[in-house]
C-alpha positions as CSV (number, residue, x, y, z in Angstrom):
1,M,122.6,105.7,123.4
2,A,122.3,102.5,125.5
3,T,126.0,102.6,126.2
4,Q,125.5,105.7,128.4
5,Y,123.5,103.6,130.7
6,G,125.2,100.6,132.2
7,I,122.8,97.6,131.9
8,S,123.6,95.2,134.7
9,G,122.6,91.8,135.9
10,T,123.7,88.1,135.8
11,T,120.3,86.6,135.3
12,A,117.5,87.2,132.8
13,K,115.4,88.7,135.5
14,G,118.2,91.0,136.7
15,I,119.0,92.2,133.2
16,A,115.3,92.9,132.5
17,S,114.9,94.8,135.8
18,S,118.0,96.9,135.0
19,V,116.6,97.9,131.6
20,E,113.2,98.6,133.1
21,R,114.8,100.8,135.7
22,G,116.6,102.8,133.0
23,V,113.4,103.3,131.2
24,T,111.5,104.3,134.3
25,E,114.2,106.8,135.3
26,G,114.2,108.3,131.8
27,V,117.8,107.4,131.0
28,L,116.7,104.9,128.3
29,E,114.4,107.1,126.3
30,P,111.8,105.8,123.7
31,G,113.6,104.7,120.6
32,T,116.9,104.0,122.3
33,A,118.6,101.0,120.8
34,L,119.7,98.2,123.3
35,P,122.9,96.4,122.6
36,P,122.8,93.3,120.4
37,V,122.3,90.1,122.4
38,R,125.8,88.7,121.9
39,R,127.5,92.0,122.7
40,L,125.6,92.5,125.9
41,A,126.2,88.9,126.9
42,D,130.0,89.4,126.5
43,E,129.8,92.6,128.5
44,L,127.9,91.0,131.4
45,S,129.8,87.6,131.1
46,V,126.5,85.7,130.7
47,S,125.3,83.4,128.0
48,P,123.5,84.9,124.9
49,G,120.5,82.8,125.9
50,T,120.2,84.7,129.2
51,V,120.2,88.1,127.4
52,A,117.7,86.8,124.8
53,T,115.4,85.6,127.6
54,A,115.6,89.1,129.2
55,Y,114.8,90.8,126.0
56,K,111.9,88.4,125.4
57,E,110.4,89.3,128.8
58,L,110.8,93.0,128.1
59,R,109.0,92.6,124.8
60,G,106.2,90.7,126.4
61,R,105.7,93.5,128.9
62,G,105.7,96.2,126.2
63,I,108.9,97.9,127.4
64,V,110.9,97.2,124.2
65,V,110.1,96.3,120.7
66,T,112.1,94.5,118.0
67,R,112.4,96.1,114.6
68,G,114.0,93.3,112.6
69,R,117.4,94.5,111.4
70,G,116.8,97.6,113.4
71,G,117.4,95.6,116.5
72,T,115.7,95.9,119.9
73,V,114.7,99.4,121.0
74,V,112.8,101.0,123.9
75,A,109.1,101.2,123.0
76,A,107.5,104.5,122.5
77,A,105.9,105.9,125.6
78,P,102.1,106.1,125.6
79,A,101.1,109.5,124.1
80,V,98.2,110.0,126.5
81,A,99.6,113.1,128.1
82,S,100.6,114.7,124.8
83,R,97.3,113.9,123.0
84,R,95.0,114.8,125.9
85,P,92.9,117.8,124.9
86,P,93.7,121.1,126.7
87,K,91.2,122.6,129.0
88,V,88.7,124.9,127.3
89,P,89.5,128.5,128.3
90,N,86.8,130.4,130.1
91,G,84.4,132.4,127.9
92,L,85.0,130.4,124.6
93,R,82.5,128.5,122.5
94,D,83.7,124.9,122.7
95,L,83.8,123.2,119.3
96,A,86.7,120.9,120.2
97,G,85.2,118.2,122.4
98,G,83.4,116.0,119.9
99,H,80.4,115.5,122.2
100,P,76.8,115.2,121.1
101,D,74.2,117.9,121.7
102,P,72.6,117.2,125.2
103,E,69.3,118.5,123.8
104,L,69.3,115.6,121.3
105,L,69.9,112.8,123.9
106,P,67.1,110.9,125.6
107,R,66.5,111.2,129.3
108,L,68.2,108.3,131.1
109,V,65.9,106.4,133.5
110,P,67.1,103.3,135.5
111,P,65.3,100.1,134.6
112,S,62.4,99.1,136.7
113,R,63.5,95.5,136.7
114,L,66.6,95.4,138.9
115,S,69.0,92.5,138.4
116,P,69.1,90.1,141.4
117,G,72.5,89.6,142.7
118,A,72.1,85.9,143.2
119,R,71.8,85.2,139.5
120,S,74.8,83.7,137.6
121,H,75.8,86.5,135.3
122,R,78.8,84.6,134.1
123,G,76.5,81.9,132.9
124,T,74.2,84.3,131.1
125,P,76.4,87.4,130.4
126,R,74.1,88.8,127.7
127,L,70.4,89.6,128.1
128,A,68.6,87.5,125.4
129,R,66.2,90.3,124.5
130,L,69.0,92.8,124.0
131,E,71.0,90.3,122.0
132,E,68.1,89.8,119.7
133,A,67.6,93.5,119.4
134,V,71.2,93.9,118.5
135,R,71.0,91.2,115.8
136,D,68.1,93.1,114.2
137,W,69.9,96.4,114.5
138,L,73.0,95.1,112.8
139,A,71.4,92.8,110.2
140,A,69.4,95.7,108.9
141,E,72.6,97.1,107.5
142,R,74.0,93.8,106.2
143,V,76.4,93.1,109.1
144,P,76.6,89.3,109.7
145,T,75.1,88.4,113.0
146,D,75.8,84.8,113.6
147,H,78.1,85.7,116.5
148,V,77.6,88.8,118.7
149,T,78.9,90.0,122.0
150,F,78.9,93.0,124.3
151,A,81.7,95.1,125.9
152,H,82.2,98.3,128.0
153,G,82.5,100.6,125.0
154,A,84.5,100.4,121.7
155,L,87.9,101.2,123.3
156,D,87.3,98.4,125.8
157,L,86.6,95.9,123.1
158,I,89.3,97.0,120.7
159,G,91.9,97.1,123.5
160,R,90.9,93.6,124.7
161,L,91.1,92.1,121.2
162,L,94.4,93.7,120.3
163,S,95.9,92.5,123.6
164,V,94.7,88.9,122.9
165,E,95.5,88.8,119.2
166,L,98.8,90.7,119.1
167,R,102.1,90.9,121.0
168,P,104.1,94.0,121.9
169,G,106.0,95.1,118.9
170,D,103.4,93.9,116.4
171,A,102.0,96.5,113.9
172,V,98.5,97.9,113.5
173,A,97.2,99.8,110.5
174,M,95.5,103.0,111.6
175,E,93.7,105.8,109.9
176,D,95.8,109.0,109.5
177,P,94.4,111.4,110.7
178,G,92.6,109.2,113.1
179,Y,90.8,109.0,116.5
180,H,93.4,110.1,119.1
181,H,92.2,107.7,121.8
182,L,92.7,104.7,119.5
183,L,96.1,106.0,118.5
184,D,97.0,106.3,122.2
185,L,95.6,102.8,123.0
186,V,97.7,101.1,120.4
187,T,100.8,102.8,121.7
188,A,100.0,102.0,125.3
189,L,99.7,98.3,124.4
190,G,103.2,98.3,123.1
191,L,102.1,98.0,119.5
192,R,103.4,99.9,116.5
193,T,101.2,102.2,114.5
194,V,101.3,102.1,110.7
195,P,99.5,105.1,109.2
196,V,97.0,104.7,106.4
197,A,96.0,107.8,104.6
198,V,92.3,108.7,104.3
199,D,90.0,110.8,102.1
200,D,86.3,111.5,102.0
201,Q,85.7,107.8,101.3
202,G,87.8,106.5,104.1
203,M,91.0,104.5,103.9
204,L,92.9,104.6,100.6
205,P,93.2,101.1,99.1
206,E,96.8,101.4,98.0
207,A,97.8,102.9,101.3
208,L,96.2,100.0,103.1
209,R,97.9,97.5,100.7
210,A,101.3,99.1,101.6
211,A,100.5,98.8,105.3
212,L,99.6,95.1,104.9
213,R,102.8,94.4,103.0
214,S,104.8,95.9,105.8
215,G,103.5,93.1,108.1
216,V,100.6,94.6,110.1
217,R,98.6,92.1,112.2
218,A,95.4,94.2,112.5
219,V,93.6,97.0,110.8
220,V,91.3,99.5,112.7
221,C,89.0,101.6,110.6
222,S,85.8,103.6,110.5
223,P,83.1,102.8,107.9
224,R,81.4,106.2,108.4
225,A,81.7,109.4,110.5
226,Q,85.5,108.9,110.5
227,N,87.0,110.9,113.3
228,P,88.3,113.5,112.6
229,Y,88.1,113.6,108.8
230,G,84.4,112.7,108.5
231,G,84.9,110.2,105.7
232,C,82.4,107.5,104.8
233,F,82.9,104.3,102.8
234,S,81.2,104.3,99.4
235,A,80.2,101.0,98.0
236,G,83.0,101.1,95.5
237,R,85.6,102.0,98.2
238,R,84.3,99.2,100.4
239,D,84.7,96.7,97.6
240,A,88.2,97.9,96.8
241,L,89.3,97.6,100.5
242,V,87.8,94.2,100.8
243,E,89.8,93.1,97.7
244,V,93.0,94.3,99.4
245,L,92.1,92.7,102.7
246,R,91.5,89.3,101.1
247,E,95.2,89.2,100.2
248,E,96.0,88.9,104.0
249,P,93.2,86.6,105.4
250,D,94.9,86.3,108.8
251,V,94.8,90.0,109.6
252,L,92.2,91.0,112.1
253,V,89.9,93.8,110.7
254,V,88.3,96.0,113.3
255,E,85.4,98.1,112.0
256,N,84.5,100.9,114.5
257,D,81.0,102.2,113.7
258,H,81.1,104.5,116.6
259,A,78.4,107.0,115.4
260,S,76.2,104.6,113.5
261,A,72.6,105.9,114.1
262,V,73.6,109.6,113.9
263,A,76.4,109.3,111.2
264,H,73.9,110.7,108.5
265,A,75.4,108.2,106.0
266,P,74.6,104.7,104.8
267,L,76.8,101.8,106.1
268,H,78.9,100.0,103.5
269,T,80.4,97.4,105.8
270,L,83.6,95.5,105.2
271,T,82.2,92.6,107.2
272,A,79.8,91.7,104.4
273,G,82.7,90.9,102.1
274,G,83.5,87.4,103.3
275,L,86.6,88.3,105.4
276,T,88.1,85.6,107.6
277,R,89.0,87.6,110.7
278,W,86.7,90.6,111.5
279,V,84.7,92.5,114.1
280,H,82.1,95.2,113.7
281,V,81.6,97.3,116.9
282,R,79.0,99.8,117.7
283,T,78.5,102.1,120.7
284,V,75.6,104.2,121.8
285,S,77.3,107.1,123.6
286,K,76.8,109.5,120.7
287,F,73.1,109.2,120.5
288,L,71.8,107.5,123.8
289,G,74.1,109.1,126.4
290,T,77.8,109.5,127.0
291,D,77.5,107.7,130.3
292,L,76.2,104.5,128.7
293,R,79.6,102.7,128.4
294,W,78.3,99.8,126.3
295,A,79.2,98.4,122.9
296,A,77.7,95.7,120.8
297,A,79.9,93.7,118.4
298,A,79.4,91.1,115.7
299,C,82.5,89.0,114.7
300,D,83.8,85.8,113.4
301,P,83.7,82.8,115.7
302,T,87.4,82.8,116.6
303,T,87.3,86.4,117.5
304,L,84.2,85.9,119.6
305,A,85.8,83.0,121.6
306,R,89.0,85.0,122.2
307,H,87.2,88.2,123.3
308,D,84.7,86.5,125.5
309,G,87.4,84.3,127.0
310,R,89.4,87.3,128.1
311,L,86.3,89.1,129.3
312,L,85.3,86.2,131.4
313,L,88.7,86.4,133.2
314,T,88.4,90.2,133.9
315,S,85.1,92.0,134.4
316,G,83.2,88.8,133.6
317,W,80.2,90.5,132.0
318,V,78.6,93.8,131.1
319,S,76.3,95.0,133.9
320,H,72.7,93.7,133.4
321,L,71.5,97.0,134.7
322,L,73.3,98.8,131.9
323,Q,72.0,96.2,129.4
324,E,68.4,96.8,130.6
325,T,68.8,100.5,130.2
326,V,70.2,100.2,126.7
327,Y,67.5,97.7,125.7
328,G,64.8,100.1,126.9
329,L,66.1,103.0,124.9
330,L,66.8,101.0,121.7
331,T,63.3,99.7,121.6
332,D,61.5,102.9,122.7
333,D,59.6,104.6,119.8
334,G,60.1,108.1,121.3
335,T,63.9,107.5,121.6
336,R,64.0,106.3,118.0
337,A,62.3,109.4,116.9
338,L,64.7,111.6,118.8
339,V,67.7,109.7,117.4
340,A,66.3,110.2,113.8
341,R,66.0,113.9,114.5
342,A,69.5,114.1,115.9
343,Q,70.9,112.4,112.7
344,E,69.2,115.0,110.5
345,T,70.2,117.9,112.8
346,Y,73.9,116.9,112.9
347,G,73.9,116.5,109.1
348,Q,72.4,119.9,108.6
349,R,74.8,121.6,111.0
350,R,77.8,119.8,109.4
351,D,76.7,120.7,105.8
352,A,76.0,124.3,106.8
353,L,79.5,124.9,108.1
354,I,81.2,123.2,105.1
355,R,79.0,125.3,102.7
356,E,79.8,128.5,104.6
357,L,83.5,127.7,104.5
358,A,83.4,126.9,100.8
359,E,81.8,130.2,100.0
360,R,84.8,131.9,101.6
361,G,87.3,129.7,99.7
362,V,88.2,127.4,102.7
363,E,88.6,123.7,102.0
364,A,86.9,121.4,104.5
365,H,86.0,117.8,104.8
366,G,83.1,116.0,106.5
367,V,80.7,113.9,104.5
368,S,79.3,112.1,107.6
369,G,79.3,112.4,111.4
370,M,79.6,115.4,113.6
371,N,83.1,116.7,112.9
372,V,84.6,118.8,110.2
373,W,88.3,118.6,109.3
374,V,89.9,121.8,107.9
375,P,93.5,121.5,106.5
376,V,95.6,124.5,107.5
377,R,99.3,125.5,107.2
378,D,99.8,126.4,110.9
379,E,97.5,124.7,113.5
380,S,98.7,126.9,116.4
381,A,98.1,130.1,114.4
382,V,94.5,129.1,113.5
383,V,93.6,127.8,117.0
384,N,94.9,130.9,118.7
385,G,93.4,133.1,116.0
386,L,90.0,131.7,116.4
387,R,90.4,131.9,120.2
388,S,90.6,135.7,119.8
389,Y,87.2,135.6,118.1
390,G,85.7,133.5,120.9
391,W,85.9,130.0,119.3
392,W,87.8,127.0,120.6
393,V,88.6,124.3,118.1
394,A,90.9,121.2,118.3
395,A,94.4,121.4,116.9
396,G,95.0,118.4,114.6
397,A,98.3,117.3,116.1
398,R,96.7,114.8,118.4
399,F,94.9,113.1,115.6
400,R,97.8,112.9,113.1
401,I,100.6,110.4,112.5
402,T,102.3,111.6,109.3
403,S,99.4,113.4,107.6
404,G,99.4,117.2,107.1
405,P,98.2,119.8,109.6
406,G,94.6,120.7,110.2
407,V,92.0,121.5,112.8
408,R,88.9,119.6,113.9
409,I,85.6,121.4,114.5
410,S,82.8,119.6,116.3
411,V,79.5,120.8,114.9
412,A,77.1,118.9,117.2
413,E,75.9,122.2,118.9
414,L,76.8,124.6,116.1
415,E,73.6,126.1,114.7
416,P,73.6,127.1,111.0
417,V,73.3,130.8,111.9
418,D,76.5,130.4,114.0
419,A,78.2,128.5,111.1
420,A,78.2,131.7,109.0
421,R,79.9,133.7,111.7
422,L,82.5,131.0,112.4
423,A,83.3,130.7,108.7
424,S,83.8,134.4,108.4
425,D,86.1,134.4,111.4
426,F,88.0,131.4,110.1
427,A,88.6,133.1,106.8
428,A,89.8,136.2,108.6
429,V,92.2,134.1,110.7
430,L,93.6,132.4,107.6
431,G,94.1,135.9,106.0
432,E,96.0,137.0,109.1
433,S,98.0,133.8,109.0
434,E,98.8,134.4,105.3
435,A,100.0,137.9,106.0
436,T,102.3,136.5,108.7
437,Y,103.7,134.0,106.2
438,G,104.1,136.7,103.6
439,G,101.3,135.6,101.3
């Protein structure tokens, strides 16, 4: 309780510093309720306005959040440490990382045209030829391309937009289970996560409607290759979600198409539905190279102005050397052929594992992308059981908010012949787990 820590100070700055000190020292833990404004003002013999100003400063810095009638509480600590994947033990086959197969990535060669340092990159932050290539790439799948921009990866762009559009304590609708780095990012920004259940077709419309009615200010979702569940919007699901989103036109919709070219599924984009506030973001790390920290985005004009305005004040632009490299790969026929082969290969490997698991009575999900989600009763029992067979998979805890337990298996480097052995070992582990539970 906050009463166990004596908040002190006679000015707004002093009170805010006292609260922050308590949070830093761990005395005021996440979720701890701070005293109501008038009560603390009486205790400190200051005006209620002074305390209100202190609380406002703390909210602005993401240290506390206000929950309506629930009062002001210490914000949840960023979950980076708890969600960070554990180190892969020696000697195990790593199926937890979610990385692409290195054999299916092109060889990275620095561009021959080096960017002269004297050029005004802030005046021309995007290479015209790459911007045109991006417009063609996105328009081919019905993403509106009147306004496009670049960023240093999807997380960079999403984090910048959320920090510009929202304030600490605001709520964001997130997929559950969902991408752990995005869940951590939202928490680190001092925002609240509202879970939205997913199935093989992505977010459930009624779950999204409930989240919108709770007052969320933004929605972050994946149209295909949803991580970790592997869902993919169907045309019908896309239309149903657009209908729900139109009820809240001021909500920012962030569509994260992170696997795009290797998702092995068509794109049914929300952005073609006439939404007011939206952004569609794509990265290339899954099919051109994990070191290419670059993302392209199409968005509405307001979102473009806010993103680029903040980018201008920070890094200023995305490296032209990086842009030259991406352009060279995106327009290279050999690379395109390799990416097409990667898409088919990942699809075959994913389907092979799901088929092998199904033949052994094990439910699994993954209609797109390079991950398979398997619901289980006890994540630890399954992870440790598979470890004894030489496999290392990801426990679902770091992907979940309120959804049920499961494990994520990355299939990017899992050959079909290995899928049969993994499925057999998985079934054996589940049998051992059932015996432990007593059937």
